[in-house]
C-alpha positions, 0 to 999 in steps of 0.5 A: 561466479559472483552472478551465479552466487547471487542467482543462488541466493535469490533464486525465489525472487528470480522465479517470482519476477519471471513468473510475473513477466509471463503471467499475463501472456499465459493466463488468458483471462482478464479477470485473473490478470486484473486480480494480479494487478490488484495484488501489485498495487495493494503490495505497493500500498502495503510497502508505503504503510510498512515504512511507518507501521512496520519499521516504526511500529506506529499503527496508522489507519490514515492510509486511505486518506493519502490514497484518496488525495492522489485519486481525487487530485488526478481525476479531477484535474483530468476530467475538469481541467482539460485532461491534465495528464496523470503523470503531471498530476502526481506532483500536486497530488504528492505535495498535498499528501505531504501537506496533509501528513504534516497536518495529521502527523504533528499533533498525532505523533505527540501520542503513542500506541493505541491513542495514536491509532485512534487519532488517525481513525479520527483523521480519516473519518473527518477527511471522508466526510469532507469529501461527501460534504463538498459535493459540488467539487468532489461529487459527494458520495457518488464521486467522479467517474471518467467518460468513456475513453477508447484507444491506448495512451501512456501519457493519459494512462488509458489502454484497451487491455489490462496488460499494460496496467499490470506491468505499470503496477509490477513496475511500481511495486519493484520501485517501492520495494527499492525505496523501503530497501534503501530506507531500511539500510540507511539512517532513517531505517536504523532510527525507526527500529531504535524508536520502535525498540525503546523510544525513551532510550532512542531519545536519550541518545539524541534521536529526535523521535517526533521528527524521524516519525514525521519524516517516515509518515511523509514518505509513506503518504507520498508513495500512497498518494502516488499509488492512488493516482495510478490506481484511480486511472486503471479503475476508472472512478473515485468515491469516498466509499472506495478510496477514503473508507476505513475498509481501505486502510484496513486492507492496506494495513492487513497486507503488511501485518499478515505478510510481515511487518518490518520486512521489505517483502512482507507486504508482497507476500501478504498481498499474494495471499490476501488479495486473491483469497478475498477476490476469488472467495467473493467471486465464487462464494457470493451466494453463500452466507449472504455474500459474507463467506469471503470476509469469513475466510479472510477473518479466519486466515487472519486468526490462524496466521496471527496464532501460529506465525505472529511475525507474519507469512514471510517468516516461512521463508526465513531459511529459504530465499530473500536474503539474511535472517530478519532482525528483531521486530521482523526487520531484515537486512 
């Protein structure tokens, strides 16, 4: 009886997971499977951003920095230091991400609102220029690429088919949703929402806002760096323009903002809409408007959603599916 009630309550989630599991076996196209994998990766990165940007309402544009830390750490350890497995390089990647989050967060969280956002943009720019400057170690603007690899190895994250990476990306997405759900329902989530509503009032009650925001920032950075490790091994190369660019930070944030900030399913819904739209429009409208038609559609979508659904696309499902009603600021319980 309880199982039936649970299934009835979360029928849309169950249907979505079932579709995800059968998708690569039904769709006989490497390209469309890769697009779906991109959706999962960007949804996972959007979940990581959502911890600080959604629940804490601290608009950070430094996301690409932490993704790049994970990507560069893992690929350099693999290519230049005897093929160290990405599962091992996850640890130093996350450690460096924590260190960088503290270096960025301690001074930046002294600022609020737009000044915090500008500070994170500056940090991202500095990090990207450092990657280009230390060319002998990072490969400069050309980056680092894998040599030709054949065969299947879960330990080294190399597969002849895109399907294993598809399921790795799906599994990581579900893990990030679980982490965000745990944070949402526990003390950190409550503190973040209190700071979001009124930071001065929260501090008057004994909540140390700088410490709470820094903790959320560190968790977000760790998840982003781990995603960077997985993402670079399926992509096969890393360079500053792809991983450490402002474009990457914007894409990560837009996934959460359009999907619904402060909602554990917001980034997933946002990625399901924005990533295929951008990928497919760039593929099929590349000869229209000098290749900019895809970005025009992307921009129009943002305008329409902000005008008609300011709480994000996820607000369309308020009465349908994923659980209880959202709280103020788009958060859910």
